[in-house]
Residue frames as a rotation matrix with the C-alpha (Angstrom) as fourth column:
MET 1
0.702 0.593 -0.394 -53.31
0.087 0.478 0.874 41.81
0.707 -0.648 0.284 -59.41
THR 2
0.132 -0.653 0.746 -51.77
-0.803 -0.512 -0.305 42.76
0.581 -0.559 -0.592 -56.15
GLU 3
0.066 -0.208 -0.976 -50.04
0.307 0.935 -0.179 40.22
0.949 -0.288 0.126 -54.10
GLU 4
0.781 0.213 0.587 -50.45
-0.491 -0.371 0.789 40.21
0.386 -0.904 -0.185 -50.35
THR 5
-0.313 -0.948 -0.060 -47.39
-0.588 0.243 -0.772 39.61
0.746 -0.206 -0.633 -48.29
PRO 6
0.434 0.499 -0.750 -47.94
0.201 0.758 0.620 36.56
0.878 -0.420 0.228 -46.23
GLY 7
-0.097 -0.435 -0.895 -47.55
0.931 0.278 -0.236 36.87
0.352 -0.857 0.378 -42.42
PHE 8
-0.969 -0.209 -0.133 -48.43
0.242 -0.913 -0.327 40.59
-0.053 -0.349 0.936 -42.15
GLU 9
0.000 0.998 -0.067 -51.77
0.990 -0.009 -0.140 42.12
-0.141 -0.066 -0.988 -41.18
GLU 10
-0.309 -0.038 0.950 -52.89
0.459 -0.881 0.114 45.50
0.833 0.471 0.290 -42.25
LYS 11
-0.493 0.098 -0.865 -53.09
0.812 -0.307 -0.497 48.11
-0.314 -0.947 0.071 -39.53
PRO 12
0.630 0.750 0.202 -55.52
0.776 -0.598 -0.200 51.02
-0.029 0.283 -0.959 -39.62
ASP 13
-0.063 -0.633 0.772 -54.09
0.562 -0.662 -0.496 54.30
0.825 0.402 0.397 -40.67
VAL 14
0.222 0.017 -0.975 -52.95
0.923 -0.325 0.205 56.49
-0.314 -0.945 -0.088 -37.80
PRO 15
0.921 0.109 0.374 -53.10
0.254 -0.896 -0.364 60.23
0.295 0.430 -0.853 -38.32
SER 16
-0.008 -0.995 0.102 -49.77
0.561 -0.089 -0.823 61.89
0.827 0.051 0.559 -38.36
GLY 17
-0.518 -0.304 0.799 -48.71
-0.412 -0.731 -0.545 63.28
0.750 -0.611 0.254 -34.97
ALA 18
0.499 0.757 0.421 -51.02
-0.781 0.183 0.597 60.99
0.375 -0.627 0.683 -33.08
THR 19
-0.631 -0.681 0.372 -49.85
-0.776 0.544 -0.320 58.46
0.015 -0.491 -0.871 -30.57
PRO 20
-0.693 0.368 -0.620 -51.16
0.104 0.902 0.419 55.02
0.713 0.226 -0.664 -30.15
ASP 21
-0.771 0.446 -0.454 -52.89
0.533 0.061 -0.844 56.06
-0.349 -0.893 -0.285 -26.94
ASP 22
-0.547 0.597 -0.586 -54.82
-0.556 -0.783 -0.278 58.65
-0.625 0.174 0.761 -28.91
ALA 23
-0.640 0.302 -0.707 -55.78
-0.603 0.372 0.705 56.12
0.476 0.878 -0.056 -31.39
GLU 24
-0.151 0.578 -0.802 -57.26
0.391 0.780 0.489 53.80
0.908 -0.240 -0.344 -28.76
PRO 25
-0.157 0.137 0.978 -58.86
-0.692 -0.722 -0.010 55.85
0.704 -0.679 0.208 -25.86
GLN 26
-0.536 -0.069 -0.841 -58.74
0.472 0.801 -0.367 54.24
0.700 -0.594 -0.397 -22.41
ALA 27
0.586 0.785 -0.203 -60.97
0.563 -0.213 0.799 54.83
0.583 -0.582 -0.566 -19.27
ALA 28
-0.083 -0.604 0.793 -59.72
-0.231 -0.762 -0.605 57.93
0.969 -0.233 -0.076 -17.32
SER 29
-0.187 -0.059 -0.981 -58.76
0.850 0.490 -0.191 57.34
0.492 -0.870 -0.041 -13.66
PRO 30
0.838 0.542 -0.066 -60.05
0.490 -0.693 0.529 59.83
0.241 -0.476 -0.846 -10.91
SER 31
0.089 -0.815 0.572 -57.72
0.128 -0.560 -0.818 62.78
0.988 0.147 0.055 -10.37
ALA 32
-0.607 -0.415 -0.678 -56.20
0.714 0.088 -0.694 63.78
0.348 -0.906 0.243 -7.02
GLU 33
-0.922 0.294 0.253 -58.35
-0.346 -0.918 -0.192 66.97
0.176 -0.264 0.948 -6.90
GLU 34
-0.017 0.966 -0.257 -61.52
-0.565 0.203 0.800 64.97
0.825 0.159 0.542 -7.30
ALA 35
0.018 -0.028 -0.999 -60.43
0.565 0.825 -0.013 62.62
0.825 -0.564 0.030 -4.54
ALA 36
-0.801 -0.411 -0.436 -59.68
0.588 -0.399 -0.703 65.55
0.115 -0.820 0.561 -2.18
ALA 37
-0.551 0.623 0.555 -63.01
-0.142 -0.725 0.674 67.35
0.822 0.293 0.488 -2.90
PRO 38
0.457 0.784 -0.420 -65.03
0.357 0.271 0.894 65.73
0.815 -0.558 -0.157 -0.05
ALA 39
-0.004 -0.524 -0.852 -62.33
1.000 0.000 -0.005 66.59
0.003 -0.852 0.524 2.51
GLY 40
-0.895 -0.342 0.286 -62.23
0.369 -0.928 0.045 70.20
0.249 0.146 0.957 1.26
ASP 41
-0.139 0.933 0.333 -66.01
-0.052 -0.343 0.938 70.57
0.989 0.112 0.096 1.59
ALA 42
0.481 0.298 -0.825 -65.89
0.731 0.384 0.565 69.30
0.485 -0.874 -0.033 5.18
ASN 43
-0.465 -0.729 -0.502 -63.20
0.878 -0.451 -0.160 71.82
-0.110 -0.515 0.850 6.10
GLN 44
-0.807 0.209 0.552 -65.21
0.078 -0.889 0.451 74.62
0.586 0.407 0.701 4.51
ILE 45
0.268 0.957 -0.110 -68.34
0.178 0.063 0.982 73.64
0.947 -0.283 -0.153 6.44
ALA 46
0.248 -0.244 -0.938 -66.38
0.960 0.195 0.203 73.51
0.133 -0.950 0.282 9.71
GLY 47
-0.812 -0.583 0.015 -65.02
0.580 -0.811 -0.081 77.01
0.059 -0.057 0.997 9.00
LEU 48
-0.453 0.732 0.509 -68.51
-0.085 -0.604 0.792 78.34
0.888 0.315 0.336 8.34
VAL 49
0.480 0.616 -0.625 -69.79
0.535 0.359 0.765 76.80
0.696 -0.701 -0.157 11.59
ALA 50
-0.210 -0.654 -0.726 -66.93
0.974 -0.201 -0.101 78.41
-0.080 -0.729 0.680 13.51
GLN 51
-0.914 -0.094 0.395 -67.73
0.198 -0.953 0.231 81.79
0.355 0.290 0.889 11.94
LEU 52
0.004 0.993 0.115 -71.41
0.049 -0.115 0.992 81.34
0.999 0.002 -0.049 12.81
ASP 53
0.370 0.058 -0.927 -70.50
0.879 0.303 0.369 80.62
0.302 -0.951 0.061 16.44
GLN 54
-0.679 -0.678 -0.283 -68.38
0.728 -0.671 -0.140 83.77
-0.095 -0.302 0.949 16.54
VAL 55
-0.684 0.500 0.531 -71.24
-0.046 -0.756 0.653 85.83
0.728 0.422 0.540 15.12
ARG 56
0.362 0.850 -0.382 -73.64
0.357 0.252 0.900 84.37
0.861 -0.462 -0.212 17.69
THR 57
0.020 -0.440 -0.898 -71.22
1.000 0.011 0.017 85.15
0.003 -0.898 0.441 20.53
ALA 58
-0.918 -0.372 0.137 -70.77
0.383 -0.921 0.064 88.72
0.103 0.111 0.989 19.29
LEU 59
-0.307 0.891 0.333 -74.55
-0.026 -0.358 0.933 89.11
0.951 0.278 0.134 18.98
ASN 60
0.444 0.449 -0.776 -75.09
0.714 0.346 0.609 87.90
0.542 -0.824 -0.167 22.56
GLU 61
-0.406 -0.677 -0.613 -72.42
0.898 -0.421 -0.130 90.30
-0.170 -0.604 0.779 23.82
ARG 62
-0.914 0.092 0.396 -73.97
0.075 -0.918 0.388 93.26
0.399 0.385 0.832 21.98
THR 63
0.072 0.995 -0.067 -77.43
0.188 0.052 0.981 92.29
0.979 -0.083 -0.184 23.23
ALA 64
0.271 -0.051 -0.961 -76.14
0.950 0.176 0.259 92.19
0.156 -0.983 0.096 26.82
ASP 65
-0.789 -0.591 -0.166 -74.46
0.605 -0.795 -0.048 95.58
-0.103 -0.138 0.985 26.31
LEU 66
-0.611 0.637 0.471 -77.71
-0.040 -0.618 0.785 97.04
0.791 0.461 0.403 24.98
GLN 67
0.380 0.777 -0.502 -79.70
0.499 0.285 0.819 95.66
0.779 -0.561 -0.279 27.90
ARG 68
-0.091 -0.499 -0.862 -77.17
0.989 -0.146 -0.019 97.08
-0.116 -0.854 0.507 30.36
LEU 69
-0.942 -0.257 0.216 -77.30
0.301 -0.932 0.201 100.49
0.150 0.254 0.955 28.67
GLN 70
-0.189 0.953 0.237 -81.10
0.064 -0.228 0.971 100.45
0.980 0.199 -0.018 28.77
ALA 71
0.428 0.316 -0.847 -81.06
0.811 0.280 0.514 99.64
0.399 -0.907 -0.136 32.49
GLU 72
-0.506 -0.686 -0.523 -78.52
0.828 -0.557 -0.070 102.39
-0.243 -0.468 0.849 33.17
PHE 73
-0.830 0.246 0.501 -80.63
0.095 -0.822 0.561 104.86
0.550 0.513 0.659 31.18
GLN 74
0.233 0.960 -0.156 -83.76
0.314 0.077 0.946 103.94
0.921 -0.269 -0.283 33.13
ASN 75
0.217 -0.234 -0.948 -81.87
0.976 0.032 0.216 104.38
-0.020 -0.972 0.235 36.41
TYR 76
-0.831 -0.555 0.024 -80.58
0.555 -0.827 0.086 107.72
-0.029 0.085 0.996 35.17
ARG 77
-0.448 0.746 0.493 -84.09
0.043 -0.532 0.845 108.88
0.893 0.400 0.206 34.30
ARG 78
0.501 0.648 -0.574 -85.42
0.596 0.223 0.771 107.82
0.628 -0.729 -0.274 37.70
ARG 79
-0.144 -0.650 -0.746 -82.51
0.969 -0.245 0.027 109.56
-0.201 -0.719 0.666 39.44
VAL 80
-0.905 -0.160 0.395 -83.06
0.295 -0.904 0.310 112.76
0.307 0.397 0.865 37.45
GLU 81
-0.027 0.977 0.214 -86.79
0.113 -0.210 0.971 112.69
0.993 0.050 -0.104 38.21
ARG 82
0.458 0.144 -0.877 -86.10
0.845 0.238 0.480 112.09
0.278 -0.961 -0.013 41.91
ASP 83
-0.558 -0.732 -0.390 -83.59
0.800 -0.600 -0.018 114.95
-0.221 -0.322 0.921 41.99
ARG 84
-0.714 0.352 0.605 -86.02
0.155 -0.763 0.627 117.22
0.683 0.542 0.490 40.16
ILE 85
0.394 0.899 -0.193 -88.74
0.365 0.040 0.930 116.49
0.844 -0.437 -0.312 42.71
ALA 86
0.207 -0.393 -0.896 -86.30
0.976 0.023 0.215 117.04
-0.064 -0.919 0.388 45.58
VAL 87
-0.836 -0.535 0.125 -85.16
0.547 -0.831 0.100 120.39
0.050 0.152 0.987 44.15
ARG 88
-0.326 0.806 0.495 -88.78
0.067 -0.502 0.862 121.44
0.943 0.314 0.110 43.68
GLU 89
0.542 0.546 -0.639 -89.64
0.640 0.226 0.735 120.48
0.545 -0.807 -0.227 47.27
VAL 90
-0.230 -0.710 -0.665 -86.66
0.948 -0.318 0.012 122.41
-0.220 -0.628 0.746 48.62
ALA 91
-0.869 -0.075 0.489 -87.60
0.281 -0.889 0.363 125.48
0.407 0.452 0.794 46.58
ILE 92
0.095 0.980 0.175 -91.22
0.131 -0.186 0.974 125.32
0.987 -0.070 -0.146 47.80
ALA 93
0.436 0.023 -0.900 -90.09
0.870 0.246 0.428 124.78
0.231 -0.969 0.087 51.39
ASN 94
-0.639 -0.727 -0.250 -87.77
0.761 -0.645 -0.070 127.79
-0.110 -0.235 0.966 51.22
LEU 95
-0.662 0.460 0.592 -90.55
0.047 -0.763 0.644 129.95
0.748 0.454 0.484 49.80
LEU 96
0.391 0.900 -0.191 -93.10
0.235 0.103 0.967 128.85
0.890 -0.423 -0.171 52.37
THR 97
0.019 -0.466 -0.884 -90.59
0.996 0.086 -0.024 129.26
0.087 -0.880 0.466 55.20
GLU 98
-0.926 -0.351 0.141 -90.33
0.352 -0.936 -0.014 132.94
0.137 0.037 0.990 54.25
LEU 99
-0.381 0.871 0.309 -94.14
-0.171 -0.395 0.903 133.09
0.909 0.291 0.299 54.25
LEU 100
-0.187 0.332 -0.925 -94.59
0.788 0.613 0.061 131.65
0.587 -0.717 -0.376 57.77
PRO 101
-0.855 -0.106 -0.508 -94.35
0.439 -0.669 -0.599 135.03
-0.276 -0.735 0.619 59.60
VAL 102
-0.772 0.633 -0.061 -97.19
-0.553 -0.621 0.555 136.31
0.314 0.462 0.830 57.40
LEU 103
-0.127 0.732 -0.670 -99.28
0.087 0.681 0.727 133.26
0.988 0.034 -0.150 58.27
ASP 104
-0.515 -0.101 -0.851 -98.51
0.836 0.158 -0.525 133.82
0.188 -0.982 0.003 61.96
ASP 105
-0.968 0.176 -0.181 -99.77
-0.129 -0.961 -0.247 137.41
-0.217 -0.215 0.952 61.68
ILE 106
-0.449 0.851 -0.274 -102.91
-0.504 0.013 0.864 136.17
0.738 0.525 0.423 59.97
GLY 107
-0.180 0.355 -0.917 -103.49
0.569 0.798 0.198 133.65
0.802 -0.487 -0.346 62.75
ARG 108
-0.749 -0.132 -0.650 -103.05
0.643 -0.386 -0.662 136.27
-0.164 -0.913 0.374 65.49
ALA 109
-0.879 0.473 -0.065 -105.37
-0.473 -0.843 0.256 138.67
0.066 0.256 0.964 63.69
ARG 110
-0.255 0.811 -0.526 -107.99
-0.141 0.507 0.850 135.93
0.957 0.291 -0.015 63.46
GLU 111
-0.357 0.076 -0.931 -107.70
0.825 0.493 -0.276 135.18
0.438 -0.867 -0.239 67.20
HIS 112
-0.773 0.003 -0.634 -108.23
0.414 -0.755 -0.508 138.86
-0.480 -0.656 0.582 68.05
GLY 113
0.208 0.964 0.167 -111.13
0.762 -0.052 -0.646 139.31
-0.613 0.261 -0.745 65.62
GLU 114
0.029 -0.289 -0.957 -109.18
-0.260 -0.927 0.272 141.67
-0.965 0.241 -0.102 63.39
LEU 115
-0.861 -0.319 0.395 -109.48
0.241 0.428 0.871 139.56
-0.447 0.846 -0.292 60.24
VAL 116
0.215 0.971 -0.101 -112.13
0.487 -0.196 -0.851 141.65
-0.847 0.134 -0.515 58.50
GLY 117
0.607 0.173 -0.776 -112.73
-0.396 -0.781 -0.483 143.46
-0.689 0.600 -0.406 55.23
GLY 118
0.770 -0.353 -0.531 -110.22
-0.534 0.097 -0.840 143.35
0.348 0.931 -0.114 52.43
PHE 119
-0.258 -0.897 0.360 -107.52
-0.960 0.197 -0.196 142.05
0.105 -0.396 -0.912 54.78
LYS 120
0.045 0.356 0.933 -109.63
-0.482 0.826 -0.292 138.95
-0.875 -0.437 0.208 55.42
SER 121
0.936 0.345 -0.078 -109.96
-0.217 0.386 -0.897 138.22
-0.279 0.856 0.436 51.70
VAL 122
0.398 -0.870 -0.290 -106.22
-0.726 -0.106 -0.680 138.62
0.561 0.481 -0.674 51.11
ALA 123
-0.311 -0.521 0.795 -105.38
-0.918 0.383 -0.108 136.50
-0.248 -0.763 -0.597 54.16
GLU 124
0.377 0.537 0.754 -107.69
-0.313 0.841 -0.443 133.66
-0.872 -0.069 0.485 53.13
SER 125
0.940 -0.088 -0.331 -106.29
-0.315 0.158 -0.936 133.70
0.134 0.983 0.121 49.57
THR 126
0.019 -0.997 0.074 -102.76
-0.912 -0.048 -0.407 133.50
0.409 -0.060 -0.910 50.97
GLU 127
-0.262 -0.057 0.963 -103.66
-0.704 0.694 -0.150 130.52
-0.660 -0.717 -0.222 53.15
THR 128
0.758 0.601 0.254 -105.37
-0.239 0.618 -0.749 128.81
-0.607 0.506 0.612 50.21
VAL 129
0.682 -0.580 -0.446 -102.32
-0.558 -0.018 -0.830 129.20
0.473 0.814 -0.336 47.97
ALA 130
-0.295 -0.825 0.483 -100.04
-0.951 0.203 -0.233 127.88
0.094 -0.528 -0.844 50.74
ALA 131
0.080 0.406 0.910 -102.31
-0.492 0.810 -0.318 124.86
-0.867 -0.423 0.265 51.22
LYS 132
0.947 0.268 -0.175 -102.28
-0.270 0.373 -0.888 124.13
-0.173 0.888 0.426 47.47
MET 133
0.295 -0.920 -0.256 -98.50
-0.718 -0.037 -0.695 124.11
0.630 0.389 -0.672 47.59
GLY 134
0.188 -0.144 -0.972 -98.68
0.232 0.968 -0.098 121.35
0.954 -0.207 0.215 50.23
LEU 135
-0.735 -0.474 0.484 -98.28
-0.310 -0.400 -0.863 123.35
0.602 -0.784 0.147 53.44
GLN 136
0.244 0.782 -0.573 -99.99
0.337 0.486 0.807 121.72
0.909 -0.390 -0.145 56.42
GLN 137
-0.175 -0.218 0.960 -100.40
-0.741 -0.613 -0.274 123.19
0.648 -0.759 -0.055 59.89
PHE 138
0.208 0.239 -0.948 -100.14
0.382 0.873 0.304 120.99
0.900 -0.426 0.090 62.99
GLY 139
-0.881 -0.470 -0.059 -100.09
0.188 -0.234 -0.954 121.26
0.434 -0.851 0.294 66.76
LYS 140
0.152 0.970 0.188 -103.05
-0.118 -0.171 0.978 120.90
0.981 -0.171 0.088 69.12
GLU 141
-0.319 -0.171 0.932 -103.54
-0.909 -0.222 -0.352 121.31
0.267 -0.960 -0.085 72.84
GLY 142
0.457 0.507 0.731 -103.76
-0.777 0.628 0.050 118.05
-0.434 -0.591 0.680 74.76
GLU 143
0.869 -0.184 -0.459 -101.65
-0.176 0.752 -0.635 115.98
0.462 0.633 0.621 72.38
PRO 144
0.755 -0.641 -0.141 -98.58
0.503 0.427 0.751 114.13
-0.421 -0.638 0.645 73.75
PHE 145
0.585 -0.639 -0.499 -95.30
-0.621 -0.749 0.230 115.99
-0.521 0.176 -0.835 73.43
ASP 146
0.768 -0.384 0.513 -93.17
0.588 0.739 -0.328 114.71
-0.253 0.553 0.794 70.55
PRO 147
0.247 -0.733 -0.634 -89.67
0.063 -0.641 0.765 116.22
-0.967 -0.229 -0.112 70.38
THR 148
-0.557 -0.467 0.687 -89.47
0.677 0.225 0.701 115.46
-0.481 0.856 0.191 66.65
ILE 149
-0.243 0.541 0.805 -92.32
0.757 -0.413 0.506 117.86
0.607 0.732 -0.309 65.84
HIS 150
0.840 0.543 -0.004 -92.67
0.405 -0.621 0.671 119.99
0.362 -0.565 -0.741 68.99
GLU 151
-0.381 -0.897 0.224 -90.40
0.401 -0.379 -0.834 122.59
0.833 -0.228 0.504 70.55
ALA 152
0.432 0.551 -0.714 -91.08
0.863 -0.023 0.504 123.16
0.262 -0.834 -0.486 74.26
LEU 153
-0.218 -0.452 0.865 -90.77
0.183 -0.890 -0.419 126.84
0.959 0.067 0.277 75.23
MET 154
-0.149 0.245 0.958 -92.52
-0.908 -0.418 -0.034 126.61
0.392 -0.875 0.285 78.63
HIS 155
-0.440 -0.089 -0.894 -92.57
0.120 0.980 -0.157 123.84
0.890 -0.177 -0.421 81.21
SER 156
-0.263 0.398 0.879 -94.77
-0.929 -0.349 -0.121 123.13
0.259 -0.849 0.462 84.20
TYR 157
-0.990 0.041 -0.138 -96.26
0.082 0.948 -0.309 120.33
0.118 -0.317 -0.941 86.29
ALA 158
-0.280 0.956 0.089 -99.91
-0.878 -0.293 0.378 119.36
0.388 0.028 0.921 86.41
PRO 159
-0.592 0.058 0.804 -101.73
-0.557 0.692 -0.460 116.78
-0.582 -0.720 -0.378 88.52
ASP 160
0.387 0.896 0.217 -104.16
-0.375 0.368 -0.851 115.83
-0.842 0.248 0.478 85.75
VAL 161
0.537 -0.260 -0.803 -101.64
-0.795 0.164 -0.584 114.55
0.283 0.952 -0.119 83.17
THR 162
0.841 -0.207 0.500 -100.05
-0.070 0.875 0.478 111.14
-0.537 -0.437 0.722 83.02
GLU 163
0.162 -0.821 0.548 -97.35
0.951 0.278 0.137 112.02
-0.265 0.499 0.825 80.45
THR 164
-0.634 -0.436 -0.638 -95.63
0.251 -0.897 0.363 115.07
-0.731 0.070 0.678 79.06
THR 165
0.078 0.839 0.538 -98.46
0.957 0.088 -0.276 116.89
-0.279 0.537 -0.796 77.31
CYS 166
-0.828 -0.235 0.509 -98.80
0.427 -0.852 0.302 120.00
0.363 0.467 0.806 75.16
VAL 167
-0.206 0.769 -0.605 -101.07
0.877 -0.130 -0.463 122.29
-0.435 -0.626 -0.648 77.21
ALA 168
0.563 0.379 -0.734 -100.75
0.016 -0.894 -0.449 125.40
-0.826 0.241 -0.510 75.00
ILE 169
0.246 -0.433 0.867 -99.77
0.965 0.197 -0.175 126.04
-0.095 0.879 0.466 71.38
LEU 170
0.133 -0.296 -0.946 -97.66
0.281 -0.904 0.323 129.17
-0.950 -0.309 -0.037 71.32
GLN 171
-0.128 -0.176 -0.976 -96.92
-0.860 -0.471 0.197 128.93
-0.495 0.864 -0.091 67.62
PRO 172
0.789 0.505 0.351 -98.30
-0.299 0.814 -0.498 126.31
-0.537 0.288 0.793 65.22
GLY 173
-0.335 -0.892 0.302 -95.98
-0.126 0.360 0.924 124.01
-0.934 0.271 -0.234 63.34
TYR 174
0.569 0.461 -0.681 -95.91
-0.722 -0.117 -0.682 123.48
-0.394 0.880 0.267 59.59
ARG 175
-0.295 -0.627 0.721 -94.93
-0.016 0.758 0.652 120.57
-0.955 0.181 -0.234 57.36
ILE 176
0.127 0.279 -0.952 -94.83
-0.985 -0.081 -0.155 119.69
-0.120 0.957 0.264 53.68
GLY 177
0.328 0.046 -0.944 -95.64
-0.333 0.940 -0.070 116.03
0.884 0.337 0.324 53.33
GLU 178
0.739 -0.145 -0.657 -93.43
0.591 0.609 0.530 114.29
0.324 -0.780 0.536 55.88
ARG 179
-0.331 -0.928 0.173 -90.93
0.751 -0.370 -0.546 117.14
0.571 -0.051 0.820 56.00
VAL 180
0.567 0.448 -0.691 -91.26
0.797 -0.511 0.323 119.46
-0.208 -0.734 -0.647 59.01
ILE 181
0.024 -0.553 0.833 -90.28
0.607 -0.654 -0.452 123.00
0.795 0.516 0.320 58.05
ARG 182
-0.488 -0.240 0.839 -91.05
-0.526 -0.686 -0.502 124.40
0.696 -0.687 0.209 61.50
PRO 183
-0.669 0.267 -0.694 -91.85
0.591 0.757 -0.278 122.54
0.451 -0.596 -0.664 64.74
ALA 184
0.420 0.850 0.318 -94.85
0.266 -0.451 0.852 123.56
0.867 -0.273 -0.416 66.80
ARG 185
-0.722 -0.645 0.251 -93.73
0.003 -0.365 -0.931 125.74
0.692 -0.671 0.265 69.69
VAL 186
0.307 0.902 -0.305 -95.65
0.131 0.277 0.952 124.71
0.943 -0.332 -0.033 72.79
ALA 187
-0.270 -0.244 0.932 -95.97
-0.920 -0.220 -0.324 124.87
0.283 -0.945 -0.165 76.53
VAL 188
-0.113 0.153 -0.982 -95.80
-0.060 0.985 0.161 121.45
0.992 0.077 -0.102 78.15
ALA 189
0.225 0.212 0.951 -96.88
-0.963 -0.100 0.250 120.01
0.148 -0.972 0.181 81.46
GLU 190
-0.492 -0.432 -0.756 -95.52
-0.257 0.902 -0.348 116.93
0.832 0.023 -0.555 83.19
PRO 191
0.516 0.655 -0.552 -97.04
0.336 0.437 0.834 114.81
0.788 -0.616 0.005 85.98
GLN 192
0.713 -0.212 0.669 -96.29
-0.645 -0.572 0.506 115.98
0.275 -0.792 -0.545 89.51
PRO 193
-0.298 -0.889 -0.349 -92.96
-0.557 0.459 -0.693 114.57
0.775 -0.013 -0.631 90.75
GLY 194
-0.975 -0.165 0.149 -93.59
-0.218 0.589 -0.779 111.50
0.041 -0.792 -0.610 92.91
ALA 195
-0.173 0.978 0.120 -97.32
-0.869 -0.094 -0.485 111.53
-0.463 -0.189 0.866 92.22
GLN 196
-0.996 -0.078 -0.035 -98.79
-0.086 0.907 0.412 108.11
-0.001 0.414 -0.910 91.56
PRO 197
-0.321 0.941 -0.105 -102.33
-0.556 -0.098 0.825 107.31
0.767 0.323 0.555 90.46
GLY 198
0.446 0.646 -0.619 -104.47
0.142 0.632 0.762 106.22
0.883 -0.428 0.190 93.43
LYS 199
-0.562 -0.736 -0.377 -102.01
0.506 0.054 -0.861 107.46
0.654 -0.675 0.342 96.06
ALA 200
-0.742 0.337 0.579 -104.41
-0.559 -0.788 -0.258 110.07
0.370 -0.515 0.773 97.48
GLU 201
0.330 0.912 -0.242 -107.21
-0.628 0.404 0.666 107.50
0.705 -0.068 0.706 97.68
SER 202
0.161 -0.340 -0.926 -104.96
0.481 0.847 -0.228 105.13
0.862 -0.409 0.300 99.59
ALA 203
-0.859 -0.499 0.115 -104.05
0.178 -0.501 -0.847 107.90
0.481 -0.707 0.519 102.01
ASP 204
-0.343 0.819 0.459 -107.73
-0.830 -0.493 0.261 108.68
0.440 -0.292 0.849 102.62
GLU 205
0.571 0.597 -0.563 -108.46
-0.318 0.793 0.519 105.05
0.756 -0.117 0.643 103.27
GLY 206
-0.393 -0.859 -0.328 -105.53
0.003 0.355 -0.935 104.71
0.920 -0.368 -0.137 105.65
PRO 207
-0.765 0.101 0.636 -107.24
-0.638 -0.260 -0.725 105.84
0.092 -0.960 0.264 108.96
ALA 208
0.317 0.948 0.015 -110.38
-0.947 0.315 0.064 103.89
0.056 -0.035 0.998 108.16
ALA 209
0.407 -0.223 -0.886 -108.38
-0.196 0.926 -0.323 100.79
0.892 0.305 0.333 107.49
GLU 210
-0.696 -0.718 -0.011 -106.48
-0.116 0.127 -0.985 101.29
0.709 -0.684 -0.172 110.76
ASP 211
-0.421 0.640 0.643 -109.76
-0.902 -0.219 -0.372 101.73
-0.097 -0.737 0.669 112.77
LYS 212
0.582 0.675 -0.453 -111.14
-0.726 0.683 0.085 98.62
0.367 0.279 0.888 111.15
GLU 213
-0.007 -0.667 -0.745 -108.06
-0.025 0.745 -0.667 96.71
1.000 0.014 -0.022 112.06
ASN 214
-0.914 -0.365 0.180 -108.33
-0.148 -0.116 -0.982 97.92
0.379 -0.924 0.052 115.68
GLY 215
-0.667 0.714 -0.214 -112.01
0.699 0.500 -0.511 97.01
-0.257 -0.490 -0.833 115.96
GLY 216
-0.094 0.642 0.761 -113.49
0.748 -0.459 0.479 100.09
0.657 0.615 -0.437 114.31
PRO 217
-0.736 -0.137 0.663 -114.34
-0.170 -0.911 -0.376 103.53
0.655 -0.390 0.647 115.71
ASP 218
-0.852 0.450 -0.268 -116.43
0.417 0.273 -0.867 103.78
-0.317 -0.850 -0.420 118.89
GLU 219
-0.425 0.811 0.402 -120.14
0.435 -0.207 0.876 104.20
0.794 0.547 -0.265 118.23
GLY 220
-0.825 0.094 0.557 -121.97
-0.426 -0.751 -0.504 106.85
0.372 -0.653 0.660 120.36
């Protein structure tokens, strides 16, 4: 029979190499990394927001650059088209300018009744082609003289005109659209120097008015 030693309590066996803390586990306290986790997440979110703002700024800049390039390209296309039209008009004007003497000969032949036979057919075809290319003839007798489209080769005075007037078309003018390639060469007439409308009538009425003022002419 085993005797128990009074005053001593039996302790549970502790495995060798184990500490008392291992024998009796305690509640673990939060680590420093776990405590710093919320602050780290906030910094990461702020960094992502900053990067997003940079991307948005870069996108806006590239969009503005693209819009500017598109506008410049459209202006370039319009400028090229305008230059192409201008070059075409100049080329047509140069060609038709060389053709004007032929058209003048056709006009003179028509005035003298010599536009007959095969020459008439060729002449009319030439005039038709010139008209299709935009050539327009101008200049008529009786129209006011305009130095921007008329060239005065002869000058005279006439009592029946009230302004400088084209009284004869010596050579018709030609234009393409608004561009004059040759002015109309004309003879012009101006009003008589010192002549005023109604002056002759006043002179005729002068003696009658004087007789009336003096009591009128004697009646037989």
